[in-house]
C-alpha positions in Angstrom: 0.0 0.0 0.0 1.2 3.5 -0.8 2.9 5.4 2.1 0.4 8.4 1.8 -2.4 6.0 2.8 -0.5 4.6 5.9 -1.9 7.1 8.4 -5.5 6.1 7.4 -4.7 2.4 8.0 -2.9 2.9 11.3 -5.5 3.0 14.1 -3.3 5.3 16.2 -2.7 7.9 13.4 -6.0 7.6 11.7 -7.9 10.3 13.8 -5.1 12.9 13.2 -5.0 12.1 9.5 -8.7 12.5 9.2 -8.6 15.8 11.1 -5.8 17.2 8.9 -7.6 16.0 5.8 -10.8 17.8 6.8 -8.7 20.9 7.7 -7.0 20.8 4.3 -10.2 20.5 2.5 -11.7 23.4 4.4 -8.7 25.5 3.7 -8.8 24.6 0.0 -12.5 25.4 -0.1 -12.0 28.7 1.7 -9.1 29.6 -0.6 -11.1 28.6 -3.7 -14.2 30.6 -2.6 -12.0 33.6 -1.7 -10.2 33.5 -5.0 -13.5 33.1 -6.9 -14.9 36.1 -5.0 -11.9 38.3 -5.5 -11.5 37.4 -9.2 -15.1 38.3 -9.7 -14.8 41.9 -8.6 -14.6 44.8 -11.1 -11.5 45.8 -9.2 -9.7 42.6 -10.1 -11.0 42.4 -13.6 -10.0 45.9 -14.5 -7.0 46.8 -12.3 -5.2 43.4 -11.8 -6.1 41.0 -14.6 -7.2 42.9 -17.7 -4.6 45.7 -17.6 -4.9 45.7 -21.4 -8.5 46.8 -20.9 -7.6 50.3 -19.9 -9.9 51.9 -22.4 -12.7 49.5 -21.6 -12.3 50.2 -17.9 -12.5 54.0 -18.4 -15.6 53.6 -20.5 -17.2 51.1 -18.0 -16.8 53.5 -15.1 -18.2 56.3 -17.2 -21.3 54.3 -18.1 -24.6 53.4 -16.6 -23.4 50.0 -15.4 -20.5 51.2 -13.4 -21.9 49.6 -10.2 -22.6 46.3 -11.8 -20.1 43.4 -11.5 -18.3 42.5 -14.8 -19.4 38.9 -14.1 -23.1 39.9 -14.3 -22.8 40.6 -18.0 -19.9 38.4 -19.1 -20.9 35.1 -17.4 -24.1 33.0 -17.4 -26.5 33.8 -14.6 -26.4 31.3 -11.7 -23.2 29.8 -12.9 -22.2 27.0 -10.5 -18.9 27.1 -8.6 -17.4 24.1 -10.3 -18.0 25.6 -13.8 -16.7 28.9 -12.6 -13.5 27.3 -11.3 -13.0 25.5 -14.6 -13.3 28.8 -16.3 -10.8 30.4 -13.9 -8.3 27.7 -14.8 -8.8 28.5 -18.5 -8.0 32.1 -17.9 -4.5 31.2 -16.9 -3.8 31.2 -20.6 -4.4 34.9 -20.7 -1.7 35.7 -18.2 1.3 35.7 -20.6 -0.3 38.2 -23.1 -1.4 40.4 -20.2 2.0 40.5 -18.7 3.8 41.0 -22.0 1.2 43.5 -23.2 0.8 41.5 -26.4 -3.0 41.3 -26.8 -4.2 41.8 -30.3 -5.4 45.3 -31.0 -8.0 46.7 -31.6 -9.8 44.7 -29.0 -13.1 43.2 -29.9 -12.9 45.1 -33.2 -16.2 43.7 -34.7 -18.1 43.6 -31.4 -18.0 39.8 -31.2 -18.7 40.0 -27.4 -22.0 41.9 -28.0 -23.3 39.5 -30.7 -22.4 36.5 -28.5 -24.2 37.8 -25.4 -27.5 36.0 -24.7 -30.6 37.9 -23.6 -30.4 36.2 -20.2 -27.5 38.4 -19.3 -29.7 41.4 -19.6 -33.1 40.1 -18.4 -31.7 39.0 -15.1 -31.9 42.7 -14.2 -34.0 44.3 -16.9 -37.5 42.6 -16.8 -39.2 43.8 -20.0 -42.4 42.2 -18.9 -43.0 44.9 -16.3 -40.8 47.7 -17.5 -42.0 50.7 -19.5 -39.6 51.0 -22.4 -38.9 54.6 -23.5 -37.1 54.8 -26.8 -35.3 58.0 -27.7 -37.6 60.6 -29.4 -38.4 59.9 -33.0 -38.1 56.1 -32.7 -40.7 53.3 -32.6 -39.2 50.1 -31.2 -41.0 46.8 -30.6 -38.6 44.8 -28.4 -40.9 41.7 -28.5 -40.6 41.5 -32.3 -36.8 41.6 -32.1 -36.7 39.0 -29.3 -39.2 36.7 -31.1 -36.9 36.7 -34.2 -33.7 35.9 -32.3 -32.2 39.3 -32.2 -30.3 39.5 -28.9 -30.4 42.7 -26.9 -26.7 43.5 -27.4 -27.1 43.2 -31.2 -28.5 46.8 -30.8 -27.3 47.9 -27.4 -23.6 47.0 -27.8 -22.1 50.1 -26.3 -24.5 50.5 -23.3 -22.0 49.2 -20.7 -18.9 50.7 -22.4 -19.9 54.0 -24.0 -17.3 55.4 -26.4 -18.9 58.7 -27.4 -16.4 61.4 -26.8 -13.8 59.0 -25.4 -10.1 59.5 -26.3 -8.4 56.1 -26.6 -5.1 55.6 -24.8 -4.0 52.1 -25.8 -1.8 52.0 -28.9 -3.6 50.3 -31.8 -7.0 50.4 -30.1 -9.9 52.3 -31.5 -13.7 52.8 -31.4 -16.1 50.0 -32.3 -19.2 50.4 -34.4 -22.2 51.7 -32.6 -25.2 49.4 -33.3 -27.7 52.1 -32.4 -27.4 53.8 -35.8 -29.3 53.7 -39.1 -26.5 51.8 -40.7 -26.6 49.1 -38.0 -30.4 48.9 -38.3 -30.1 48.1 -42.0 -28.1 45.0 -41.2 -31.7 43.5 -40.8 -34.0 46.2 -42.1 -34.3 46.7 -45.9 -36.1 48.8 -48.5 -36.0 46.0 -51.1 -36.6 42.3 -51.2 -33.0 41.6 -50.4 -31.2 41.7 -47.0 -27.5 41.5 -46.1 -28.3 39.1 -43.3 -30.7 36.2 -42.5 -33.2 38.8 -41.2 -35.6 40.8 -43.5 -37.3 43.5 -41.5 -39.2 46.4 -43.2 -37.1 49.5 -43.9 -39.9 52.0 -44.6 -39.7 55.3 -42.6 -43.1 54.6 -40.8 -41.9 51.3 -39.5 -39.5 52.9 -37.0 -40.3 56.7 -37.0 -43.6 58.4 -35.9 -45.6 60.7 -38.1 -44.2 64.2 -38.1 -40.6 63.2 -37.4 -38.1 65.2 -39.4 -36.5 62.6 -41.7 -34.0 64.9 -43.3 -30.4 64.6 -41.9 -28.7 68.0 -41.1 -26.2 67.4 -43.8 -28.9 67.6 -46.5 -29.7 71.2 -45.4 -26.2 72.5 -45.9 -25.3 74.9 -48.7 -24.4 73.2 -52.0 -25.7 69.8 -50.9 -28.1 69.6 -53.9 -29.5 72.2 -56.3 -31.3 71.0 -59.4 -29.1 72.0 -62.3 -26.9 73.9 -59.9 -24.2 73.5 -57.3 -24.5 70.0 -55.8 -20.9 69.1 -54.9 -22.0 68.4 -51.3 -24.0 65.3 -51.9 -21.7 64.1 -54.7 -18.7 64.2 -52.4 -20.5 62.5 -49.6 -21.8 59.8 -51.8 -18.4 59.1 -53.3 -16.8 59.0 -49.8 -19.5 56.7 -48.5 -19.3 54.4 -51.5 -15.5 54.1 -51.2 -15.5 53.5 -47.5 -18.2 50.9 -47.7 -16.4 49.0 -50.4 -13.3 48.9 -48.2 -15.2 47.4 -45.3 -17.1 45.0 -47.5 -13.9 43.6 -48.9 -12.3 43.2 -45.5 -15.5 41.5 -44.1 -15.7 39.1 -47.0 -12.3 37.7 -46.0 -13.2 37.5 -42.3 -16.9 36.5 -42.2 -16.4 32.8 -42.1 -13.9 32.9 -39.2 -16.0 35.4 -37.3 -19.2 33.3 -37.4 -17.4 30.0 -37.0 -15.5 31.0 -33.9 -15.5 28.3 -31.2 -14.6 29.0 -27.5 -11.6 27.2 -25.9 -12.2 23.7 -24.5 -12.3 24.7 -20.8 -14.6 27.5 -21.6 -17.0 25.1 -23.3 -16.8 22.7 -20.4 -17.6 25.6 -18.1 -20.8 26.2 -20.0 -19.8 29.7 -21.3 -21.0 29.9 -24.9 -19.5 32.8 -26.7 -20.6 31.8 -30.2 -22.4 34.4 -32.2 -26.2 34.5 -31.4 -27.3 37.1 -34.0 -25.5 36.7 -37.3 -25.3 40.2 -38.9 -22.5 41.9 -40.8 -20.6 45.0 -39.5 -22.5 48.3 -39.9 -19.6 49.5 -42.0 -20.7 47.2 -44.8 -24.0 49.2 -45.1 -24.0 52.3 -47.4 -25.6 55.0 -45.3 -27.3 56.6 -48.4 -29.2 53.4 -49.1 -30.8 53.4 -45.6 -33.2 56.0 -47.1 -32.8 55.7 -50.8 -33.0 52.7 -53.1 -30.2 53.3 -55.6 -32.0 52.1 -58.7 -35.2 54.0 -57.9 -33.6 57.2 -56.6 -30.0 57.8 -57.5 -29.9 56.1 -60.9 -33.4 57.4 -61.8 -32.3 61.0 -61.2 -28.9 60.7 -62.9 -30.1 58.5 -65.7 -26.9 56.5 -65.5 -24.7 54.8 -62.9 -23.0 57.2 -60.6 -20.2 57.4 -59.7 -19.6 56.7 -63.4 -18.2 53.2 -64.1 -14.8 52.6 -65.6 -14.6 53.5 -69.3 -17.5 55.9 -69.1 -15.4 58.9 -70.1 -14.3 57.2 -73.2 -17.8 56.2 -74.3 -20.0 59.0 -73.1 -19.6 61.0 -76.3 -21.1 58.2 -78.4 -24.0 58.0 -76.0 -24.6 61.8 -76.2 -24.4 61.8 -80.0 -27.4 59.4 -80.0 -29.2 61.6 -77.5 -29.0 59.0 -74.8 -29.1 60.4 -71.3 -28.7 64.1 -72.3 -31.3 65.3 -69.8 -29.7 63.3 -67.1 -26.3 64.9 -67.7 -27.9 68.3 -67.3 -29.1 67.4 -63.8 -25.5 67.6 -62.5 -23.3 69.1 -65.2 -25.3 72.0 -66.4 -24.8 74.8 -63.8 -26.8 77.4 -65.7 -30.1 76.4 -64.0 -31.6 75.5 -67.4 -33.3 72.2 -68.0 -31.8 71.9 -71.4 -28.3 70.6 -71.9 -26.0 73.3 -73.4 -22.7 73.5 -75.0 -21.2 75.4 -72.1 -21.3 72.3 -69.9 -19.3 70.3 -72.5 -16.9 73.1 -73.0 -15.8 73.1 -69.4 -14.0 69.8 -70.1 -13.6 69.6 -73.9 -12.3 73.2 -74.4 -10.0 73.6 -71.3 -8.7 77.1 -70.9 -11.5 78.7 -72.9 -13.3 81.6 -71.2 -16.9 80.5 -70.9 -17.9 84.1 -71.2 -16.2 84.4 -74.6 -17.6 83.6 -78.1 -16.5 80.1 -79.1 -18.4 80.6 -82.3 -16.0 83.4 -83.3 -12.9 81.7 -82.0 -13.2 78.1 -83.2 -12.0 78.7 -86.8 -8.4 79.2 -85.7 -8.6 75.9 -83.9 -10.0 74.1 -86.9 -7.3 75.5 -89.1 -4.5 74.4 -86.8 -5.8 71.2 -85.4 -8.4 70.1 -88.0 -12.0 69.0 -87.3 -11.4 65.4 -86.4 -11.3 66.0 -82.6 -14.6 67.9 -82.9 -16.3 64.9 -84.5 -15.5 62.7 -81.5 -18.4 64.5 -79.8 -20.3 66.4 -82.5 -22.4 64.9 -85.2 -21.2 65.3 -88.7 -24.1 67.6 -89.5 -23.4 69.9 -86.6 -21.0 72.1 -88.6 -23.1 72.4 -91.7 -26.3 73.1 -89.7 -24.7 76.1 -88.1 -22.9 77.3 -91.2 -26.0 77.0 -93.4 -28.7 78.0 -91.0 -26.8 80.3 -88.7 -27.4 78.1 -85.6 -26.7 74.5 -84.7 -29.7 72.2 -84.9 -28.6 70.4 -81.8 -26.3 71.3 -78.8 -23.9 68.5 -79.8 
């Protein structure tokens, strides 16, 4: 028999062995309970363990949940002591990166934590059955509909415990996360068409989420030069181009990351502890949503007004003369390029690009002969019809503006 068992087989030493065994178990239990209690405090989480959470810590203490334990939101309600102990053992793996300050930044970049947080974390405190919900002015929110369709609370309220508005980040490489309480985030599920970017397809009409009388026009649209019919409209053009470009960048990045993001599996001990941090609501990042298209359907609004794809596709500059010579899309061009305020397309608009350096206030009719003599008429015929010259020379005025 092994020597460690000898005291238990010896009648003389058995009582002492039993007493010390009980004392050891009591001490181990007390130490375990103490450690579990200490490691569950916000002080330990923020100041001792997660020193790389300096930004999260500052946001947490500035938020409405500052008096709530970290565990209340980040661990399953009523988690038993054994499961919690198993999870504590798993967290030993986080010590090296915490000590060496080598955590990947930015942390939780795509708000995985929010999308993996089950409603039970929230409803253990927030009982929606007996609570009067008061959305911000101008919004109509039916929480039951969202819950019934599997949209977790944090899929919308992702920054409620760690508000970032106005916060200056201190950790190198860290930065703000997307706020899910925006129109862009809503349109991960809501849509104005028959298509949706996620598995959800909620109505995107204004009346679905905004009350009657709500001002639907964003402040940017009231700025000078945002849009004037056949006038200065650089504001909306620049904003649309910037939004399209930025959205394309995020969409490309997301396409290469989507599978790993949704397929993430927690570590073995975490799974044994019953902590399920897999995605509950599968929606793409808000950055993949074009902000313009949360109000406007491109084909029905943008393209219908422009008469063509805008921003113009590759090769458009080389082929637009041929289209104009056929009279295709002339009125649409005037919407943006004719700054005279007239509905008709005029030669002045073309001249801005095709006759660079020419003073628009001058008389091209009187000055063009010298150009024809020196350069020939071939460049002119790239845009003008062959009858353009004769109609003017014979009748005294061109039959068409091109």
